C-alpha positions in Angstrom: -49.3 37.0 1.1 -50.3 35.5 -1.7 -53.8 36.3 -2.6 -56.0 35.5 -5.6 -60.0 36.3 -6.4 -61.5 32.9 -7.3 -65.2 31.8 -8.3 -67.2 29.7 -6.4 -70.1 27.2 -6.9 -71.4 26.7 -3.5 -71.0 29.1 -0.2 -74.1 28.1 2.1 -73.0 24.2 3.1 -74.4 22.0 5.1 -72.7 21.1 8.5 -72.3 18.3 11.0 -72.1 21.3 14.1 -74.8 23.8 12.7 -77.5 23.4 10.3 -74.9 25.4 7.9 -71.6 26.7 7.4 -70.5 29.7 5.4 -66.9 30.8 4.4 -65.9 34.1 2.5 -62.4 32.9 2.7 -60.2 30.0 1.5 -57.1 30.1 3.5 -56.6 32.3 6.5 -54.1 35.0 7.7 -54.2 34.6 11.2 -52.2 31.0 10.1 -52.8 29.6 13.6 -50.7 26.6 13.9 -52.8 24.2 15.5 -55.8 25.0 12.7 -57.5 21.9 11.9 -58.1 23.6 8.1 -54.4 23.6 7.1 -54.3 19.8 7.1 -57.1 19.4 4.1 -57.4 22.9 2.5 -54.0 22.9 0.8 -54.8 19.3 -0.9 -57.5 21.0 -3.2 -56.8 24.5 -3.4 -53.7 23.7 -4.7 -52.0 26.0 -2.7 -47.9 25.1 -1.6 -47.2 27.9 0.6 -47.2 27.6 4.3 -50.5 27.8 6.2 -51.0 31.5 6.7 -49.4 32.9 3.6 -52.0 32.6 1.1 -55.9 33.3 0.7 -58.4 33.2 -1.7 -61.3 35.5 -2.0 -64.5 34.3 -3.0 -65.4 37.4 -5.3 -68.4 36.1 -6.5 -69.8 35.0 -2.8 -72.7 37.9 -2.3 -74.1 36.7 -6.0 -73.9 33.0 -5.0 -75.6 33.3 -1.5 -78.1 34.9 -2.7 -79.0 32.5 -5.3 -78.9 29.7 -2.6 -80.4 31.2 0.2 -83.8 31.9 -1.1 -84.3 28.0 -1.6 -82.8 26.6 1.6 -84.5 25.4 4.8 -84.0 28.2 7.6 -81.6 27.3 9.8 -78.2 28.4 11.9 -75.3 29.5 10.0 -71.9 29.5 11.1 -69.8 32.1 10.4 -67.2 30.4 9.6 -66.1 27.0 10.0 -62.2 27.0 8.0 -61.3 30.6 7.8 -61.5 33.6 10.2 -64.4 35.8 8.6 -62.3 39.0 10.2 -58.8 38.2 9.2 -57.0 41.7 7.7 -58.5 41.0 4.0 -62.3 41.6 5.4 -60.8 45.3 6.2 -60.4 45.8 2.0 -63.1 43.5 0.7 -65.8 43.7 3.2 -66.7 40.1 1.8 -68.4 38.8 5.7 -70.2 42.0 5.8 -71.7 41.9 2.6 -72.7 38.2 3.3 -74.3 39.0 6.8 -76.1 41.7 5.3 -77.6 39.1 3.0 -78.7 36.5 5.9 -80.4 39.3 7.9 -82.3 40.0 4.7 -83.6 36.5 4.6 -83.5 36.2 8.6 -81.1 33.4 9.1 -79.8 32.7 12.8 -76.2 33.4 13.1 -73.2 31.9 15.0 -70.4 34.0 14.3 -66.8 33.0 15.6 -63.4 35.0 15.1 -60.0 35.9 16.9 -59.8 39.7 15.3 -61.4 42.7 16.9 -62.3 44.0 13.3 -65.7 42.1 14.3 -66.6 45.2 16.1 -67.0 47.2 13.0 -70.2 45.1 12.1 -71.9 45.7 15.4 -74.5 48.0 14.1 -75.3 45.1 11.7 -75.3 42.4 14.5 -78.2 44.5 16.4 -80.5 44.1 13.9 -80.6 40.2 13.9 -83.3 38.7 15.7 -81.2 35.6 16.4 -77.2 35.9 16.7 -74.4 34.4 18.7 -71.3 36.2 18.2 -67.7 34.3 20.0 -64.2 35.2 20.1 -61.6 32.7 20.6 -59.4 32.6 23.5 -56.8 29.5 24.2 -54.8 31.2 27.0 -54.5 34.3 28.7 -50.7 34.4 28.7 -49.9 37.0 25.4 -46.4 35.6 24.5 -48.0 32.2 23.9 -51.1 33.2 21.9 -48.5 35.0 19.3 -46.3 32.0 19.0 -49.7 29.7 18.0 -52.0 32.5 16.5 -49.4 35.3 14.9 -52.4 36.7 13.2 -54.8 36.9 15.8 -55.9 40.1 17.7 -54.0 40.3 21.2 -56.0 38.1 24.1 -56.6 41.8 26.1 -58.2 43.3 23.0 -60.4 40.2 22.0 -61.9 40.1 25.6 -62.7 43.9 25.5 -64.4 43.2 22.5 -66.6 40.7 24.4 -67.0 43.2 26.7 -68.5 45.6 23.9 -70.4 43.3 22.0 -72.4 42.2 25.3 -72.9 45.9 26.5 -74.4 45.6 22.9 -77.1 43.5 23.8 -75.4 40.4 22.1 -75.3 36.8 23.2 -71.5 36.3 23.6 -69.3 33.3 24.1 -65.7 32.6 24.4 -64.4 29.3 22.6 -61.6 28.4 25.1 -59.8 25.9 22.8 -57.6 24.3 22.1 -56.2 24.7 25.5 -52.5 26.3 25.3 -50.8 27.4 28.5 -51.7 30.0 30.7 -53.6 30.5 34.3 -57.1 29.5 33.6 -58.4 31.3 36.7 -57.1 34.7 35.6 -59.0 33.8 32.2 -62.2 32.9 34.0 -61.9 36.5 36.1 -61.1 38.5 33.1 -63.9 36.7 31.0 -67.0 37.1 33.9 -69.5 39.6 33.1 -68.4 39.5 29.5 -69.6 36.1 28.0 -72.6 34.1 28.3 -71.2 30.8 27.8 -67.6 29.2 27.1 -66.5 26.1 25.5 -63.4 24.1 26.8 -61.6 22.1 24.1 -58.5 20.4 24.2 -55.9 20.4 21.4 -57.0 17.7 18.6 -54.8 16.3 15.8 -51.5 16.4 18.2 -49.7 14.5 15.6 -49.6 17.0 13.3 -48.3 19.9 15.1 -46.2 17.7 18.3 -43.1 18.8 16.5 -43.9 22.5 16.7 -44.2 22.3 20.6 -41.0 20.1 21.0 -39.6 23.0 18.6 -40.3 25.7 21.5 -39.8 23.2 24.5 -43.7 23.3 25.3 -43.8 19.1 24.7 -45.2 18.8 28.0 -48.4 20.7 27.5 -49.3 18.4 24.7 -50.0 15.7 27.4 -53.6 14.1 28.5 -52.9 15.5 31.9 -51.9 19.1 31.2 -55.5 19.3 29.7 -57.5 17.8 32.0 -56.0 19.4 34.5 -56.5 23.2 32.7 -60.3 21.7 32.3 -60.9 21.1 36.1 -59.0 24.4 37.3 -61.6 26.2 34.7 -64.3 24.7 35.9 -63.8 25.3 39.4 -63.1 28.9 38.3 -66.4 28.9 36.1 -68.3 28.0 39.3 -67.8 31.2 41.1 -69.6 32.9 38.0 -72.9 32.8 35.9 -71.0 31.9 32.9 -72.7 28.5 30.9 -70.3 25.9 30.3 -69.7 23.3 27.6 -66.7 20.8 27.6 -66.0 19.5 24.4 -63.6 16.4 25.9 
C-alpha cells in the first residue's frame, strides 16, 4: 500500500446525488474492480499504481471542513462518493470520525455508505445525529464472488450483521445492491429481511472498462443485459414478501 498525507483546499463539495459529498481519502484500499473512481482519480492524483494500492490521506480535512461548513447552507452530506470512509486506514487516522463530529456539531443530515464493518466503531456517534441513514453495499450473497470483485471489503456475512446491529440501534439502514454480481437474489433478500429499511438496485455500469476482467475469470455471461434484468426481477419478487422499501436505478 502506497500512502501519503496531502493538503486539500476543499472538502465539502456539491453533489449531483445529494446536496454535498465528502471524501476523507483520495484512493481506496477496498480496490473494487468495477469502481468508477478508478477511471478518473489517477488522472489528477498523479498515481501510476493499480487502483486499490494507493491512498492519499487528506491531512487537513477537519480544518478545511470547519472553514467551509459555517457558510454552507444546510443539506444532506454523502459520506463518501469516491472512496470507502471505513477502509482500513481509517482505523489509524480516524479521519471519518473526526469529520462526522464536525457535521454533528453543525446538525447536517448524513447519508453514509461503506463496505466495511469498521463502521460499527462509530455507532455511538451515529445515534446522536437527528437525521442519518447508514448503508452497506452488498452486491451478491456469494462470498467467493465478492472477494474476487471487492478484495478489500468485509465479508458479506459481516456486512449483513453490521446492518442488523445498526438497525437495532434505531438507525435507518439501507443496502445498496449494486452493481449486481452473480449470486442468489432470493437468498440475499432473506438475509436482509428485518435488517434494512430500504434497498437500492443497480446494474454494472462502465462495462467496457471491466469486461476484460469478466472474460479473464470466465464470467462474461454475467455481464449481459439479460443477467441484470433477470436478477432485478428475482430481487423484486423476493422483496414483495418483505416490508423493505425498494428503488431501482436502471
